[in-house]
N, C-alpha and C positions, 0 to 999 in steps of 0.2 A: 562311865559313859562320857564320851567326848562329842563335842559339836563342832561343826565347821560351817563357815560361810565363805563362798568363793564366787569369782566371776565365771563367765561362760567357758573360760579356758582352764579353770581349776586353780586360779591364783587366789591365795588366801586373802580375806578382807577383814577378818575380825579385829586386826590391829587398828582399824579405822574407827572403832567404836569402843574397844575394850583396852584396859591398861595392858601393856606388854608383859607385865609380871604374871598376868592371868592366862597367858597363851604359851603353850609348850613349843618345843623346837620344831614341831611339824605344822605350826600355825593353827592348832586346834585348842579348844578350851575344855578342860576336864571338869565335869560336874562332880563334885566330891560327895554329894548326898547319895547314900545307899538306897534311898527311896525314889530317886529320880528314874523315871521310866523312859523308854525310847520316845514315846509320844511327848513327854515333858521336854526332852532334849530337842525334838523337832520344833516344838512351839517356841522354846527359848531361842533357837537358831533363827526362826522366822522373825522374832522380835528384833534381833540384831540386824538381820537383813533389811527390815523395814527402816530402821534408823539410819543405816548406811546408805540405802537407796535415796532417802530424803536428802541427806547431806550431799551426796554425789549427783543428785538430779537424775537418777536412774528410774526408768518407768516400768521395767518388767522384772519380776521376781519369779523364779521357778523352784518348785520343790516336789518331792515324790510322795508326800504323805496325804492321802485322800482325807483322812480324819482331820488333820490340822488345817488343810486348805479349804475343804468344803464345809467343815463344821466348827471346830473349836475357835478358829480365828475369826469366825463370824458370830461368836457368842452363842453358838448352838452347842451346849455342853450340859451333861448330866451333873449338875453341881453337887448333888447329894452323894454321888458315887465316887467322887475324886477328892484328893487331899486339897486342903485350903490353898496351899501354895500354887497348885496347878490351876485352880479356879481363878485365883487372883491374876496369875500370868495370862490366862486366856482372856480375861476382861481387859487387861492392858493391851494385849496384842490386838484385840478386836477394835479398840479405839485407834491404835496406830494404823491398822488396816483401813479403817473408815477414812481417816485423814489422807492416807496414801492414795486411795482410790478416788477420793474427792478431787485430787489434783491431776487425775489422769493416769495413775499407776494401775498396774494389773498384776495379779498373782495367778499363775497357771501351774497345773500339775503336769509333771513329766514322769516317765518311767524311771525307777531307780537305776536302771541300766544306762540311762542317758543323762543322769544327773552328776556332774563332776564334783559336787560338794558332798555327795553320799558315798563316802569312800570306805564303807564297811566298819565304821567305828561304833558299831552297836554292841550291846552287851551280849 
């Protein structure tokens, strides 16, 4: 499973928040855990996007996962049905999201067809 965070033109941004040694030659980060799901990857990518947006003073983040944008990142998650690692990440992302939106940021959902950071790196 690989994750990506890009700008609206598809330019990779992970290097702004993650050590370069953890980014492959395509600008993506490989999640090495065999238990990581696509939804975990989407949530992890959102956490990096939130951190980068705060640093860069960007006000809009777009993603294609309804589950992550409308539920998990708002701390609406079935905690008993998911691995502890996923629940902890969702809790942290919901805090980052709250702070981001408090300063005027917004997170919107777009179709995967229109999302330059969703480049088919799913399992």
